[in-house]
C-alpha positions in Angstrom: 0.0 0.0 0.0 1.3 3.5 -0.8 2.2 5.8 2.0 -0.3 8.6 2.7 0.8 12.0 4.0 -0.3 12.5 7.6 -0.6 16.3 7.4 -3.5 16.6 5.0 -6.8 18.3 5.7 -9.4 17.1 3.3 -11.6 19.5 1.4 -9.1 22.4 1.4 -7.5 24.0 -1.6 -3.7 23.9 -2.0 -2.1 26.7 0.1 0.0 29.5 -1.2 3.7 28.6 -1.3 5.6 30.3 1.5 9.3 31.0 2.0 11.2 28.2 3.7 12.8 29.3 7.0 15.9 28.2 8.7 15.3 24.7 10.0 13.5 23.6 6.9 10.1 24.9 7.8 8.0 27.5 6.0 6.9 30.7 7.6 3.4 29.2 7.8 4.6 25.9 9.1 6.1 27.5 12.2 2.7 28.2 13.7 2.3 26.6 17.1 -0.8 25.6 19.0 -1.4 29.2 19.9 -1.5 30.5 16.4 -4.7 29.1 14.9 -6.3 31.9 13.0 -3.3 34.1 13.6 -3.6 37.7 12.6 -0.2 37.9 10.9 1.8 40.9 12.1 -1.0 42.2 14.3 -2.4 44.4 11.6 -6.0 43.0 11.8 -8.0 41.3 14.5 -7.6 37.4 14.6 -10.6 35.6 13.3 -12.5 33.0 15.3 -11.2 29.6 14.4 -13.6 27.6 16.6 -17.3 28.0 17.5 -19.3 25.9 19.9 -20.6 26.1 23.5 -19.1 26.6 26.9 -21.0 24.4 29.4 -21.0 24.4 33.2 -23.7 22.4 34.9 -26.8 22.9 32.8 -25.8 26.3 31.6 -24.9 26.5 27.9 -23.0 29.6 26.6 -22.5 29.9 22.8 -18.9 31.1 22.3 -16.1 31.5 19.8 -12.4 31.2 20.4 -9.9 33.7 19.1 -6.1 33.6 19.5 -4.7 35.7 22.3 -1.1 35.6 21.1 0.8 36.6 18.0 4.3 36.0 16.8 6.7 38.3 15.2 9.6 36.0 14.5 12.5 36.5 12.1 11.7 34.7 8.9 14.9 33.4 7.3 14.8 31.7 3.9 17.0 28.8 3.0 19.2 29.6 0.1 21.5 27.6 -2.2 24.9 29.1 -1.4 26.1 28.5 -5.0 23.8 31.1 -6.5 21.7 32.3 -3.5 18.4 31.0 -5.1 15.7 30.2 -2.5 15.4 26.5 -1.7 11.8 25.3 -2.0 9.9 22.4 -0.6 7.3 20.0 -2.0 4.9 17.3 -0.9 5.9 14.0 -2.6 4.8 10.4 -2.7 7.4 8.5 -0.7 6.9 5.4 -2.9 7.1 6.9 -6.3 8.9 10.2 -5.6 6.2 12.0 -7.6 5.0 15.4 -6.3 1.4 15.3 -4.8 -0.9 18.2 -5.2 -2.6 19.5 -2.0 -6.0 18.5 -3.3 -4.9 14.9 -3.5 -3.6 14.7 0.1 -5.7 13.0 2.8 -5.0 12.2 6.4 -4.0 8.6 7.4 -3.4 6.9 10.7 -0.7 4.1 10.6 -2.3 1.3 12.5 0.4 -1.2 11.3 3.7 -0.7 9.6 3.0 0.8 6.2 -0.8 0.2 6.6 -3.0 3.2 7.0 -6.7 3.9 7.7 -7.9 7.2 6.1 -9.8 9.6 8.3 -11.4 12.8 6.9 -12.3 15.9 9.0 -15.9 15.0 8.8 -15.3 11.5 10.3 -13.1 12.9 13.0 -15.8 15.4 14.0 -18.5 12.7 13.9 -16.5 10.4 16.2 -17.7 12.5 19.1 -19.9 15.4 18.0 -20.3 16.9 21.5 -16.6 16.8 22.3 -15.7 18.7 19.1 -18.3 21.4 19.7 -18.2 21.9 23.5 -15.9 23.4 26.1 -17.0 21.3 29.1 -16.2 22.5 32.6 -15.6 19.5 34.8 -14.9 21.3 38.1 -13.7 24.5 39.7 -10.4 25.0 41.6 -8.4 27.9 43.1 -6.1 29.6 40.6 -3.2 29.3 43.0 -3.5 25.5 42.9 -2.3 25.3 39.3 1.5 25.6 39.0 2.7 27.9 36.2 4.4 25.1 34.2 0.9 23.6 33.4 -0.2 26.7 31.5 0.4 26.5 27.7 -1.6 28.6 25.3 -4.2 31.3 25.9 -7.3 32.1 23.8 -10.0 34.7 24.1 -13.5 33.3 24.7 -15.9 35.6 22.8 -19.6 35.4 23.6 -22.0 34.8 20.7 -24.8 35.6 23.2 -24.3 38.0 26.1 -26.3 36.9 29.2 -24.9 33.6 30.4 -21.3 34.8 29.6 -21.6 37.7 32.0 -23.0 35.3 34.6 -20.0 33.0 34.5 -17.6 35.8 34.4 -19.1 37.5 37.5 -19.2 34.2 39.4 -15.5 33.4 38.6 -14.4 36.9 39.6 -16.3 36.8 43.0 -15.1 33.3 43.9 -11.6 33.6 42.6 -12.0 30.2 41.0 -11.0 28.9 37.6 -12.9 26.2 35.6 -11.1 23.1 34.6 -12.4 22.0 31.3 -11.8 19.8 28.3 -12.1 20.7 24.7 -11.2 19.2 21.3 -9.1 21.4 19.0 -8.1 20.0 15.7 -7.5 16.4 16.4 -6.6 16.4 20.1 -8.6 16.7 23.3 -7.0 19.3 25.6 -7.2 20.1 29.2 -7.9 23.8 29.8 -8.5 26.4 32.4 -11.4 28.9 32.0 -10.6 32.1 33.9 -11.1 35.9 33.8 -8.5 38.4 32.6 -9.4 42.1 32.1 -13.1 41.4 32.2 -12.7 38.8 29.4 -13.2 35.0 29.7 -10.0 33.2 28.7 -9.4 29.6 27.8 -5.8 28.7 28.8 -4.8 25.3 27.4 -3.1 23.2 30.1 -0.4 20.6 29.8 -1.3 17.1 31.0 0.7 15.9 34.0 2.4 13.2 32.0 3.6 15.9 29.5 5.8 17.4 32.2 9.2 16.0 33.1 9.9 15.3 36.7 13.0 17.0 38.1 14.2 13.8 39.8 17.1 13.4 37.4 18.5 16.8 38.1 21.4 17.4 40.4 20.5 20.3 42.6 21.7 21.5 46.0 19.8 20.4 49.1 16.9 22.5 50.4 18.4 23.6 53.7 21.2 26.1 54.0 23.4 23.4 55.7 22.8 20.9 52.9 23.6 23.4 50.2 26.6 24.9 52.0 25.2 28.4 52.3 26.1 30.9 55.0 23.5 33.1 56.6 25.2 36.3 55.6 25.2 35.2 52.0 21.4 34.5 52.1 20.8 37.9 53.7 23.0 39.6 51.1 21.0 37.9 48.3 17.8 39.0 49.9 19.0 42.6 49.9 19.9 42.2 46.3 16.5 40.9 45.4 14.9 43.8 47.4 17.0 46.3 45.5 16.1 44.8 42.1 12.3 44.6 42.9 9.9 46.6 40.8 6.4 46.5 39.3 5.6 44.2 36.5 5.5 46.4 33.3 5.5 44.0 30.3 5.6 46.9 27.8 9.2 47.8 28.8 10.5 44.4 27.6 11.3 44.1 23.9 13.0 41.5 21.7 16.3 43.4 21.4 18.0 40.5 19.7 15.5 40.8 16.8 16.2 44.5 16.5 20.0 43.9 16.5 19.6 41.3 13.7 17.5 43.6 11.6 20.1 46.3 12.1 22.8 43.9 10.9 20.6 43.1 7.8 20.3 46.9 7.0 24.1 47.4 7.4 24.9 44.5 5.0 22.4 45.8 2.5 23.7 49.3 2.7 27.3 48.2 2.4 26.6 45.9 -0.6 27.7 42.8 1.4 24.4 40.9 0.8 26.2 37.7 -0.4 29.2 37.7 1.9 29.3 34.5 3.9 31.1 34.6 7.2 32.4 31.2 8.0 32.1 29.9 11.6 35.1 30.5 13.8 36.7 27.8 15.8 35.4 28.1 19.3 37.9 29.3 21.9 38.8 26.8 24.6 36.9 27.5 27.8 38.8 28.5 30.9 38.5 25.9 33.7 35.9 26.9 36.2 37.0 27.0 39.9 35.5 24.3 42.1 34.6 26.7 45.0 33.4 30.3 44.4 33.3 32.9 47.1 29.8 34.4 46.6 30.2 37.4 48.9 32.3 39.7 46.6 29.9 38.9 43.7 26.8 39.7 45.9 28.4 42.9 47.1 29.2 44.1 43.6 25.7 43.1 42.4 24.1 45.0 45.3 26.2 48.1 44.4 25.1 47.9 40.8 21.4 47.5 41.9 21.7 50.5 44.3 23.6 52.7 41.8 22.7 51.3 38.4 24.8 52.3 35.4 23.0 53.6 32.3 22.2 50.6 30.2 24.0 50.3 26.8 21.5 50.7 24.0 21.0 47.9 21.5 22.8 48.0 18.2 19.6 49.0 16.3 19.1 52.0 18.7 22.8 53.0 18.2 22.3 52.9 14.5 19.2 55.1 14.6 21.1 57.6 16.8 24.0 57.8 14.3 21.6 58.3 11.4 19.8 61.1 13.3 23.0 62.9 14.2 24.2 62.8 10.6 20.9 64.1 9.3 21.0 66.9 11.9 
């Protein structure tokens, strides 16, 4: 039996070809679980990619899900270094080597080696109609009971009718609880938390417990100061350092400076005409041996001094470039 591609979605037209990025994936193929219906570069609102009902008890709330995240990653293309032409990709039949058009691709599950059962979107939805159309709340728990590592991908829950939505939102806000729910997205059933953020119901996909690795294989110091070899004055100095570096959470002040620096590098190479210059990797320098025992006090003292009298932070390369351009134009 011929192999069937496992990434097909029946009934869809062949997608527009996209640039292939570093790692062999196209810009479109990089989308993660949080990017269904993504809005591109944030220019337009994300469209609803799922519609169904949110149930708790006998209350049924018609809702839609919209992505709450967007990505702005660097999109590198793979090039042939001989003539710098883009390297493409194609879907092909692994038995014949022939290219397969998107309209001819179906989804298959390999139940035995090289034996597949074909499953269409309609069949997968019909396998459990309720599960594919319902966010079912199973119980309510305190938000603090869920460790951060369980949270995966957030979605906005948009009401298709207003009344019951406001009821659940008010009840969750007053009780401080979150709903633990299950929902089928694409071809997988997810665990999720239903909670309120900024007066909007959110669906946060949760990782299953068996998806998280246990830290039992890690080599970490003992919990007590005696077991870890710490001195009381070192702990107190570290506490002072933390206090000196403590501030309010302001997410808008954090930017992807590495992306800005890479884009500044791209602009410099284009401006200098070095667009096809290949810098070969350098041989890594030998690392200096690390001392077995480190005196933490001098490091803590210097860190505390820097936190108390912080130096002006060096601007990123992109900001320095903009400053130089502005000074020349002036």
